[in-house]
DODOMAR-764092 format. One record per residue: x, y, z of N, C-alpha, C in turn. Coordinates in steps of 0.05 Angstrom, whole numbers, padded with zeros to 5 digits, always signed. Each point is the difference from the previous one (the first is absolute). Layout:
XYZXYZXYZ...
END
This chain:
+00045-00570-00509-00019-00020+00010-00003+00005+00030-00026-00003+00010-00005+00006+00028+00009-00023+00017+00015+00007+00022+00008-00019+00019-00025-00008+00016-00001-00026+00010-00023-00008+00015-00003+00015+00026-00024+00008+00006-00006+00015+00025-00024-00013+00013-00001+00000+00027-00024-00009+00014-00024+00017-00010-00021-00014-00009-00022+00014-00013-00013+00020+00017-00006-00007+00025-00014+00019+00018+00018+00024+00007+00026-00005+00004+00018+00022+00007+00003+00019-00024+00001-00012-00024+00003+00017-00024-00023+00018-00004-00024-00007+00009-00024+00016-00005-00007+00019+00023+00014-00002+00022-00007+00015+00024+00009+00029-00003-00017+00019+00007+00007+00028+00000-00017+00015+00020+00012+00022+00011-00015+00018+00018-00003+00026-00016-00024+00008-00006-00006+00021-00020-00013+00023+00014+00008+00025-00008-00012+00024+00010-00019+00011-00021-00027-00004+00005-00019+00012-00019-00002+00030+00002+00000+00010+00025-00002+00029+00005+00014+00006+00026+00014+00023+00002+00012+00007+00026-00020+00003+00022+00008-00008+00024-00017+00003+00024+00018-00003+00024-00008+00010+00024+00016-00003+00024+00005-00030+00005+00024-00006+00010+00008-00028+00004-00019-00013+00020-00012+00015+00018-00019-00012+00019-00024-00014-00015-00005+00009-00025-00021-00011-00016+00010-00024-00018+00025-00008+00004+00011-00022-00015-00004+00003-00031+00014+00020-00011-00006+00007-00028+00009-00021-00021+00019-00018+00008+00009-00020-00019-00019-00024+00000-00005-00010-00024-00019-00022-00003+00015-00024-00013-00003-00024+00011+00012-00023-00012-00014-00008-00026+00016-00006-00021-00011-00009-00025+00018-00023-00011-00012-00015-00018+00015-00020-00015+00003+00011-00029+00024+00002-00009+00006+00010-00027+00019-00018-00014-00004-00004-00025+00018-00016-00016+00026+00015-00005+00023-00013+00000+00025+00014-00007-00002+00011-00028+00010+00025-00004-00001+00012-00027+00022-00010-00017-00002+00004-00026+00022-00006-00018+00018+00025-00001+00026-00003+00003+00018+00023+00000+00001+00012-00028+00002+00027-00001+00005+00014-00025+00028-00006-00010+00007+00009-00024+00025-00007-00012+00024+00007+00017-00002+00022+00015+00023+00010+00017-00004-00007+00029-00017-00018+00007-00007-00005+00028+00008-00028+00009+00003-00002+00027+00002-00025+00014-00026-00007+00013-00007-00025+00000-00021-00010+00018+00014-00012+00024-00007+00009+00024+00014-00008+00024-00019-00015+00019+00009-00024+00007-00014-00015+00021+00011+00010+00027-00017+00013+00015+00008+00015+00024+00000-00018+00025+00019+00005+00018+00001-00013+00026-00004+00020+00022+00006+00025-00004+00000+00020+00022-00004+00028-00010-00014+00016+00015-00002+00029-00005-00001+00015+00026+00019+00018+00004+00001+00015+00024-00020+00023-00001-00010+00008+00023-00021+00021+00002+00014+00027+00006-00008+00020-00015+00013+00027+00002-00022+00020+00008+00009+00022+00013-00019+00021+00007-00013+00013-00025+00014-00001-00023-00012+00010-00024-00024-00017-00008+00001-00026+00005-00023-00018-00004-00024+00010+00016+00005+00007+00025-00021+00010+00018-00011+00026-00011+00017+00018-00010-00010+00025-00011-00016-00003-00025+00007-00020-00016-00016-00007-00024-00027-00011+00008+00001-00019+00019-00025-00013+00008-00019+00019+00014+00010+00020+00014-00018+00018+00014-00006+00025-00016+00012+00003-00023-00006+00023-00017+00016+00025+00005+00020-00001+00017+00018+00023+00003+00014+00006-00026+00005-00021-00016+00010+00003-00027-00023-00006-00019-00006+00018-00018-00023-00003-00018+00003-00025-00016-00021-00015-00005+00001-00025-00015+00010+00006-00029+00017-00018-00010+00008+00001-00028-00012-00022-00016-00005-00023+00013-00011-00023-00014-00021-00012+00019-00024-00005-00009-00021-00012+00016-00014-00021-00016-00003-00024+00012+00012-00009+00025+00030-00005-00004+00015-00002+00022+00028-00005-00002+00009-00020+00021+00020-00015-00006+00013-00018+00020+00024+00016+00011+00000+00008+00026+00023+00015+00010+00025-00018+00004+00021+00013+00009+00025-00015+00007+00022+00006-00019+00023+00009+00010+00023+00006-00017+00027-00008+00012-00001-00020+00017+00025-00011+00011-00003-00031-00003+00001-00009-00025-00008-00027-00006+00024-00017-00009-00001-00025+00009+00022-00019-00007-00012-00026-00010+00012-00011-00020-00009-00026-00010+00019-00012-00020-00011-00016-00018+00016-00013-00020-00013+00005-00028+00017+00002-00020-00011+00004-00027-00014-00026-00008-00026+00004-00008-00016-00023-00009-00003-00001-00030+00000+00023-00013-00002+00002-00029+00011+00027-00009+00006+00002-00026+00012+00025-00010-00011+00006-00027-00002+00027-00006-00007+00009-00026+00022-00004-00020-00006+00002-00025+00018-00007-00022+00024+00019-00001-00002+00025+00010+00021+00020-00002+00018+00001+00025-00005-00017+00019+00015+00001+00025+00028-00011-00004+00019+00014+00012+00028-00009-00001+00011+00001+00029+00019-00017+00005+00014+00000+00026-00014-00015+00022-00021-00014-00006-00015-00015+00020-00005-00028-00010-00005-00018+00019-00007-00028-00007-00022-00009+00019-00017-00018-00009-00020-00011+00017+00013-00013+00025-00010+00007+00023+00011-00010+00025+00018+00020+00014+00008+00021-00014+00017+00021+00013-00015+00013+00024+00015+00005+00021-00011+00015+00022-00001+00030-00007-00022+00013+00007-00005+00027-00010-00014+00016+00022+00008+00026+00001-00013+00019+00017-00012+00023-00016-00023+00010+00009-00013+00023-00013-00006+00021+00020+00007+00025-00007-00004+00023+00018-00021+00020-00010+00002+00024+00010-00020+00021-00004+00000+00010-00029+00023+00006-00011+00002+00011-00027-00006-00022-00020-00022+00002-00014-00008-00021-00019+00010+00006-00028+00002+00026-00008+00010+00007-00026+00004+00030-00002+00016+00008-00019+00003+00029-00007+00003+00001-00030-00002+00024-00012+00000+00002-00029+00028-00005-00012+00021+00007+00014+00027-00003-00010+00009+00021-00020-00018+00018-00008+00006+00019-00021+00000+00029+00008-00012+00007+00023-00003+00028+00007+00026+00011+00012+00001+00026+00004+00024+00012+00010+00008-00011+00028-00020-00005+00017+00006-00010+00026+00012-00028-00001-00011-00017-00017+00011-00027-00003+00029+00002-00010+00004+00018-00019+00027+00003-00011+00020+00009+00020-00009+00015+00021+00017+00009+00022+00004-00021+00022-00012-00024-00004+00002-00020+00021-00021+00003+00022-00021+00017-00006-00021+00005+00020-00026-00013-00009+00001-00025-00007-00024-00014-00008-00021-00001+00022+00008+00003+00024-00019+00001+00023-00018+00024-00002+00008+00020-00016-00016+00025-00003-00014+00001-00027+00002-00021-00016-00011+00000-00027-00030+00005+00002-00010+00019-00016-00029+00006+00001-00017-00023-00010+00012-00019-00014-00015-00024-00010+00006-00025+00017+00013+00004+00023+00006-00023+00017-00025-00013+00010+00001-00026+00002-00022-00016+00011+00010-00016+00024-00019-00006+00018+00009-00012+00026-00016-00025+00006+00015-00019+00012-00011-00026+00006-00020+00002+00023-00023-00013-00004-00021+00001+00021-00016+00025+00001+00005+00018-00020-00015+00026-00001-00010+00004-00029+00019-00002-00020-00007+00002-00028-00004-00027-00013+00011-00021+00012-00003-00027-00010-00001-00019+00024-00011-00024-00004-00004-00018+00022+00027-00008+00012-00001-00003+00027+00024-00005+00015+00000-00028+00012+00013-00002+00023+00008-00026+00011-00017-00012+00022-00023+00011+00006-00018-00013+00019-00016-00022-00015+00015-00020-00009-00012-00020-00018+00019-00023-00002-00009-00022-00013+00017-00022-00005+00017+00003-00024-00005+00021-00017+00015+00005-00024-00001+00030-00006+00017+00009-00017-00001+00027-00011+00017+00000-00026-00004+00020-00016+00017+00005-00023+00017+00026+00006+00023+00001-00012+00017+00024+00003+00018+00002-00025+00006+00025-00008+00018+00004-00022+00027-00012+00008+00012-00015-00018+00025-00014+00006+00022+00019+00007+00000+00024-00012+00022+00019+00005-00004+00017+00025-00022-00004+00014-00005+00014+00025-00002-00020+00023+00007-00025-00005+00001-00020+00021+00030-00005+00007+00004-00012+00023+00028-00002+00011+00007-00030+00006+00023-00007-00010+00011-00026+00009+00008+00002+00029-00007-00020+00015+00006+00000+00029+00024-00018+00005+00019+00010+00016+00024-00014+00006-00005-00023+00020+00019-00018+00002-00003-00022+00019+00003+00010+00029-00011-00015+00018+00005+00006+00028-00024+00008+00016-00021+00011-00012-00024+00008+00014-00023-00017-00011-00017-00011+00018-00023-00013-00010-00020+00021-00010-00021-00009-00013-00018+00018-00014-00013+00020+00019-00009-00009+00023-00015+00018+00018+00019+00020+00014+00025-00007+00004+00019+00019+00011+00008+00021-00021-00001-00008-00026+00008+00018-00021-00021+00021-00006-00026-00008+00004-00022+00018-00009+00002+00028+00011+00005+00005+00026+00000+00027+00010+00022+00018-00011+00020-00012-00012+00022+00015-00011-00008+00015-00026-00021-00009-00013-00007+00009-00027-00014+00027-00001-00008+00011+00023-00010+00027+00001+00011+00014+00024-00007-00009+00024+00010+00013+00025+00030+00002+00000+00014-00021-00009+00029+00001-00001+00011+00018-00021-00011-00002-00024+00010+00016-00023-00006+00030+00004-00024+00007+00009-00007+00029+00003+00015+00011+00024+00006-00016+00020+00016+00009+00022+00029+00006-00009+00010-00017-00018+00027+00003-00011+00001+00026-00016-00020+00006-00017+00000+00025-00015-00002+00024+00018-00017-00003+00021-00003+00022+00019+00026+00006+00014+00014-00021+00007+00026+00004+00013+00019+00015-00018+00001-00007-00025+00017+00013-00019-00007+00030-00003-00027+00005-00002-00009+00028-00004+00003+00017+00026+00003-00013+00023+00004+00015+00024+00028+00014+00000+00018-00010-00016+00027+00012-00002+00019-00006+00023-00008-00018+00018+00018-00006+00023+00023-00017-00010+00024+00008+00007+00024-00015-00008+00009-00019+00022+00017-00020-00006+00010-00018+00021+00013+00017+00022-00006-00007+00025+00009+00015+00023-00019+00022+00008-00020+00006-00016-00020+00020+00006-00022-00009+00018-00016+00019+00009-00022-00006+00019-00027+00001-00015-00013-00023+00000-00025-00003-00014-00023-00004+00020-00022+00014-00005-00024-00004+00016-00021-00015-00016-00013-00019+00013-00022-00015-00011-00025+00006+00016-00020+00011-00012-00025+00008+00013-00022-00019-00007-00007-00017+00019-00017-00023-00004+00018-00024-00003-00009-00023+00011+00017-00024-00002-00016-00025-00006-00013+00001-00023-00015-00023-00010+00018-00017-00018-00013-00014-00018+00014-00019-00017+00023+00012-00016-00006+00023-00014+00021+00012-00017+00023+00010+00016-00006+00014+00022+00022+00011+00017+00017-00022+00012-00011-00023+00007+00015-00021+00012+00019-00013-00020-00005+00003-00026+00018-00009-00021+00021+00022-00006-00009+00025+00000+00018+00022-00006+00022+00002+00021-00007-00004+00025+00021+00003+00021+00023-00020-00005-00006-00023-00011+00020-00020-00004+00020+00009-00022-00011+00013-00020+00018+00011-00021+00016+00023+00011-00013+00018+00015+00015+00023+00011+00022-00008+00018-00004-00019+00017+00021-00009+00018+00022-00014-00015-00007-00016-00020+00020-00012-00017+00018+00020-00014-00012+00024-00006+00015+00021-00013+00014+00018+00020-00001-00006+00026+00015+00014+00020-00013+00025+00011-00026+00003-00002-00014+00023+00011-00008-00005+00029-00003+00022+00015-00013-00001+00026-00030+00005-00005-00017-00017+00013-00028+00002-00006-00015+00007+00026-00018+00019-00002-00017+00009+00022-00029-00004-00009-00015-00014+00016-00027-00008-00007-00021+00014+00018-00020+00011-00013-00021+00014+00014-00026-00015-00006-00013-00011+00020-00025-00015-00003-00015+00001+00026-00026+00001-00001-00016+00001+00024-00001-00027+00014+00005-00022-00014-00003-00026+00011+00025-00007+00016-00004-00007+00026+00023-00008+00016+00012-00027-00009-00018-00017-00011+00010-00026-00010+00018+00005-00025-00009+00019-00017+00017+00006-00024+00026+00014+00008-00001+00016+00021+00024+00013+00010+00020-00022+00009-00010-00020+00015+00018-00021+00009+00010-00016-00024-00017-00005-00019+00009-00015-00024+00021+00015-00015-00003+00026-00002+00021+00017-00013+00026-00002+00014+00000+00000+00026+00025-00002+00015+00013-00028-00005-00017-00021+00000+00011-00026-00005+00013-00002-00028-00011+00014-00019+00011+00000-00027+00025+00018-00003+00006+00016+00021+00024+00015-00001-00003+00030+00001-00024+00011+00004-00004+00029+00002+00016+00011+00023+00013+00023-00005+00015+00014+00021-00018+00012+00021-00025+00005-00007-00020+00012+00018-00028-00005-00012-00019-00003+00017-00028-00003-00008-00018+00013+00021-00020+00015-00009-00018+00013+00019-00025+00009-00014-00018+00013+00015-00025+00009-00010+00002+00027-00015-00023+00008-00012+00000+00024-00016+00005+00025+00016-00007+00000+00025+00003+00024+00017+00028+00001+00013+00015-00022-00002+00026+00000+00013+00020+00017-00016+00019+00012+00014+00022+00015-00013+00022-00019-00009+00006+00001-00025+00022-00016-00010+00027+00010+00012+00019-00018+00004+00025+00008+00012+00019+00014-00019-00006-00001-00026+00017+00011-00021-00017+00014-00021+00013+00017-00016-00013+00009-00025+00005-00021-00021-00020-00003-00018+00002-00020-00020+00010+00011-00027+00016-00016-00014+00010+00008-00026-00022-00005-00021-00019-00017+00006-00022-00006-00018-00020-00017+00014-00024-00001-00010-00021-00016+00012-00019-00011-00021-00013-00022+00006-00021-00012-00016-00025-00002+00017-00022+00009-00011-00025-00004+00014-00016-00022-00014-00010-00019+00016-00015-00022-00011-00030+00002+00007-00007+00014+00022-00028+00003+00007-00014+00019-00019-00024-00006-00009-00015+00017-00019-00013+00024+00014+00015+00013+00017-00011+00022+00017+00018+00024-00003-00012+00023-00008+00016+00023-00006+00014+00012+00024-00012-00003+00024+00013+00012+00023+00027-00014+00006+00003-00025-00008+00025-00014+00004+00022+00012-00018-00008+00009-00024+00019+00013-00018+00012+00025+00013-00017+00015+00014+00009+00024+00014+00018-00007+00023-00006-00021+00014+00017-00009+00022+00028-00007-00010+00001-00014-00023+00026-00007-00011+00015+00024-00010-00014+00019-00011+00013+00025-00009+00012+00015+00023-00014+00000+00023+00011+00014+00024+00026-00013+00010+00004-00025-00006+00023-00015+00011+00024+00002-00019-00003+00012-00024+00022+00001-00020+00021+00020+00007+00025-00008-00006+00022+00019-00001-00002+00017-00025+00012+00023-00001+00001+00016-00025+00010-00017-00024-00014+00003-00022+00008-00015-00024-00012-00028-00002-00015-00008+00020-00012-00027+00000-00025-00002-00016-00008-00024-00006-00024-00006-00016-00019-00019+00015-00025+00006-00002-00021-00019+00008-00012-00013-00025+00003-00026-00002-00012-00015-00023-00026-00011+00010-00022+00006-00014-00026-00008+00009-00008-00025-00015+00000-00023+00014-00005-00026-00012-00030-00005+00002-00016+00011-00017-00029-00003+00001-00012+00006-00027-00019-00016-00009-00015+00006-00024-00024+00017+00006-00009+00000+00025-00023+00016+00009+00007+00011+00027-00006+00026+00004+00006+00014+00025-00025+00016+00008-00005+00002+00026-00025+00013+00008+00002+00031-00001+00023+00010-00010+00004+00029-00001+00022+00008+00019+00015+00021-00008+00022+00010+00016-00009+00026+00013+00001+00001+00027-00008+00025+00013+00018+00023-00007-00011+00025+00002+00016+00024-00004+00023+00000+00020+00023+00010-00009+00023+00001+00018+00016+00025-00006+00016+00008+00020+00016+00024-00003+00023-00005-00019+00005+00020-00017+00022-00003-00020+00027-00005+00013+00004+00008+00025+00025-00005+00014+00007-00030+00000-00020-00017+00000+00006-00029+00000+00013-00009-00026-00006+00014-00022+00011-00007-00026+00025+00016-00007+00003+00022+00014+00023+00018-00004+00026-00015+00004+00021+00010-00011+00027-00012+00001+00001-00025-00017-00013+00000-00022+00001-00020-00021-00008-00028+00009-00019-00001+00019-00013-00025+00005-00020-00005-00023-00007-00025-00004-00016-00007-00024-00021-00021+00007-00023+00002-00013-00020-00021+00000-00002-00011-00029-00001-00027-00002-00004-00011-00026-00017-00026+00002-00017-00004-00019-00017-00024+00000+00016-00023-00013-00009-00024+00006+00011-00024-00013-00023-00013-00015+00002-00001-00026-00021-00010-00017+00008-00026-00013-00011-00022+00009+00005-00026-00013+00029-00008+00000+00009-00015-00019+00028-00009-00001+00006-00006-00030+00025-00002-00006+00008-00008-00027+00009-00030+00001+00001-00012-00023+00010-00028-00001+00029-00001+00009+00015+00020-00005+00028+00001+00009+00000+00000+00031-00017+00015+00013-00002+00000+00029-00005-00029+00010-00019-00013-00013-00008-00027+00009+00023-00020-00003+00013+00001-00023+00022-00019-00004+00023+00005+00019+00007+00026+00004+00022+00006+00019-00008-00010+00028-00024+00006+00009-00008-00007+00027-00001-00030+00003-00012-00015-00019-00002-00029+00003+00027-00013+00001+00019+00011-00015+00028-00011+00001+00012+00006+00027-00004+00025+00010+00011+00007+00026-00014-00016+00023-00026-00003-00002-00014-00015+00020+00010-00028+00003+00008-00013-00022+00011-00027+00001+00027+00000+00013+00016+00021-00004+00027+00001+00011+00001+00007+00030-00019+00016+00009+00002+00010+00028-00001-00024+00020-00018-00019+00001-00025+00000-00014-00022+00014+00017-00020+00010-00013-00022+00013+00014-00020-00021+00009-00010+00003+00024-00021-00018+00011-00025+00016+00004-00022-00011-00010-00027+00013+00004-00016-00017+00020-00011+00014+00020-00018-00014+00018-00027-00003-00014-00010-00024-00001-00025-00004-00014-00021-00015+00018-00025+00005-00006-00021-00015+00012-00016-00012-00023+00001-00027-00002-00013-00013-00023-00030-00004+00006-00016+00006-00021-00029-00003+00002-00010-00012-00026-00022-00014+00001-00011-00011-00025-00012+00022-00017-00001-00004-00026-00011+00020-00018-00028+00009+00007-00016-00018+00010-00028+00008+00007-00001+00019+00023+00022+00003+00015+00001+00019+00022+00010+00028-00008-00001+00006-00026+00011+00026-00009-00014+00024+00013-00027-00002+00003-00014+00022+00013+00010+00004+00029+00003-00022+00014+00010+00002+00028+00028+00011+00001+00017-00008-00019+00027+00011-00001+00000+00030-00004-00017+00010-00018-00002+00029-00004-00010+00014+00025-00020-00012+00013-00011+00013+00025+00021+00001+00022+00016-00021+00002+00021-00001+00021+00023+00019-00007+00005+00003-00026+00020+00020-00009-00009+00028+00009-00025+00006-00005-00011+00026+00007+00001+00004+00030-00005-00021+00016+00000+00002+00029+00028-00001+00012+00020-00007-00016+00027-00002+00011+00004-00025+00016-00015-00022-00005+00002-00023+00017+00014-00024-00013+00012+00004-00023+00015-00021-00013+00027-00005+00013+00008-00025+00000+00026-00008+00010+00020-00002-00024+00008+00024-00010+00016+00000-00024-00017+00006-00024+00010-00008-00023-00015+00003-00025-00019-00023-00004-00025+00005-00006-00018-00022-00007+00007-00010-00028+00003-00026-00002+00005-00013-00026-00022-00020-00005-00015+00004-00022-00022-00018-00007+00011-00024-00015-00005-00023+00011+00009-00025-00013-00021-00007-00021+00007+00003-00025-00019-00004-00022+00000-00029-00010+00021-00014+00005+00002-00029-00007+00025-00010+00014+00006-00025-00004+00025-00011+00012+00024+00013-00013+00019+00010+00017+00023+00015-00011+00020-00019-00013+00015+00010-00019+00023-00014-00011+00024+00004+00018+00019-00018+00001+00024+00003+00016+00019+00020-00012+00016+00013+00017+00022+00016-00010+00023-00018-00007+00005-00004-00025+00020-00020-00008+00028+00012+00001
END
């Protein structure tokens, strides 16, 4: 049975009919009725959805459209309002988070190996199915996450993609406790990743063109922070690149010690420039980071509650989604933009 929801909030959505530059305000406000959940789905009354660079890339067409029109957003938090007949482990009123991975087949060789993030049949929230820039959404019950106590809805939202993919990137970088980690770019995901890395005993070196972000990195505990042209004081055991710029990948590779890995945290990159093989010689490695698994998300959300991880957020109304994307592109957000889709539920 559907829990009561404010009628106007339940129908509110920001819809992408066709990709276009954010300067053209591609998202359009619409009123839509809440859908009925399928047998294996939750209907979620949303209170918050964090804005991700992937949303920007979908809205501008850097990522080819999968569903048109589509409601973007894949860092969504709310409460279960209704459930399909086959749903288990959930109750109406439960606090719930939804991230990027919307489903996988569960049967292919990759899924069997625990690599559901690489499943050829994987579907993604806000790209293949409607996401969280709305008053409601549906999600498969087995791809949604119970949220622990202690964080309110809007503080929890950025953890569901930027936090989880940063956690996977950190693991794939291969840096061990006591090792030296480089973070290239210091936006929302990197600011969460540094907190995990420091908790695990790593030394962190941050490279970003923004002097404000350099100072923020130092406040969070970075051993060093500087610009892209600066010489790092050490060789790195591993690095993560967050900027969707191929030249940054080469800069990180130059800073690696032998045997180190650069993990590229990007779904879209503008291309990697040609480089001399000597940069890769001595068993240095480049590897991409593609999506996340549900295991990654559960591990990270549990760890985030224990550390605890704090996300800097700038709250905006849902109708300001176009402005949030434009400011993300311009680098003028004060933390992660979180769209308030309705009144949030308390963290009980």
